[in-house]
N, C-alpha and C positions, 0 to 999 in steps of 0.2 A: 206607310202606304207605298206601293210599288208605282213605277212610272206608268205601267199599263192601266192600273186602276185610276190613277190621277188623270191621265190623258182621256180616259173614258168619261170621267166627270166633267173635265173642262170642255171636251168636244160636245158632250150632250147639252150642257148649258149654252155654249156658244151657238150650237146648231139651232136651238129654239130662238135665240136672239137674232140670228141671221135670217131665219124665215120671217120673223116679224119685221125686221128692217127691210128685207127685200120686198115684202108686200107693201110696206109703208112708202118706200121710195121708187116703186115700180121697177124693181130690178128682177132679174131672173134667178130664183133661188138655186136651181140645179147648176147654173154656171158657177156659182160660188162653191158648191160642193165639189165640182170637178176641179176647180183651181186648188181647193183645199187638199183633195186627194193627190193632186200633182205635187204639191209641196212635200208631202210625206213620202211619196213614191220616188221623188228626186233626191231623197236623203235628208230632208229637213235642214234646219239651220240656214246659214248663209248660202250653202250650196243649193238647198231646196228653193230658196227665194230666187237666186240668180238663174238656175236652170229651169225652174218651174215657170217663172214669169216670162222669161225670154222665149222658151219653147212654146208655151201656150199662145203668146201673142204672135209668134211667127205662124202658127197654125191658123190663126184668125186672118192674118194677111194673105196666106195662100188661098184661103176660102174666098176672100174678097176678090183676089185676082182671078180665080177660077170663074166665079159668077160674072165678073166684068167681061172676061173673054168670051164666055158663053153668050153674053148680050151683044157683043161686037160681031161675033161669028155664029149666028143662030143656026146655020146649016151644018156646023161641025158638031158631031155628037158630044155631049158633055163628058162622056167617059174618056174621050181622047185627052182632055185637059186633066181629068182625074189621074190618068196613067202618068202623065208627065209630072204633075205636081206631087203625087205620092212618092215618086222616085226622088224628086228634089228634096222633099221633106226628110228623106233618109240621108241623102248625100250631104245636106247642110250640117249634119252631125260632125263633119270634119272640123267645124268651128266649135271650140270648147263650149262657148256660151249657148250653142244650139245643139249640144250633144245628147240631150235627153229626148230621144225620138218619140217615146210614148206621150210625152207632154205636148209635142207638136201635133200629134194625131188627136189628142184630147182637145186641144184648142180648136183644131180644124172641125172636128165633129160637133163641138159645142156651138161654133159659128153656124153650121148648117142647121142645127136644131133650133137655135134662136131665130135664125132667118126664116125658118118654116113657120114660126109663130108670128112673123111679121115685124119683129123687132130689129133694131139697128146693130151694126157691128160694134158700135161704141158700147152698147148695153152688154154685149158679149164680153168685151175687154174689161169693162168695169166689174162685171160679175166674177170673172176669172181672177182679176187682181184682188178683189175683196176676199176671195177664197184663199189666196196665198197669204194675205194679211191674217186671216183667221187661223191659218196653219201656224204662223209665227206665234200668235197669242196663245193658242191651245198648247203648243209644244213648250213654250217658255213657262207658262203658268203651271203646266203639269210637272215640269222639272223642279220648279220651286216647291210645289206641294210635296213631291216625292222626297226632296232633299230635307224639307222641314220635318217630315214624319220620321226620317231615319235618325235625326239628331236626338 
């Protein structure tokens, strides 16, 4: 069995389990899927965990900071803070651990979507982190399946 077929099987099974778990524990399922996608997009493995988790969470922090400043300075248009923090989310890529810019924007957008639903930043961070964990499980189990089939 190829890795692609194996990962499809493991992702499919885990996706169903994740939806059930997210509903059961009042988590946001799409946040998990976005963290999961970040893991693979960041290269998978240790690199995917490190870059994915750190970049996603930094995006959440920038979202919190943006909304906080909008609350403190209600007369300043929100897009002023968006301009500043979008630039910073790119500039922070000078730090290796925050170098996966798409992951930062994924974390940031996920924060705003979850916030629009009325949920907390913690729920966003938990969902994204669960997605990274699901990425690890699906990737490792798919590699094991593919390896066992080749033998």
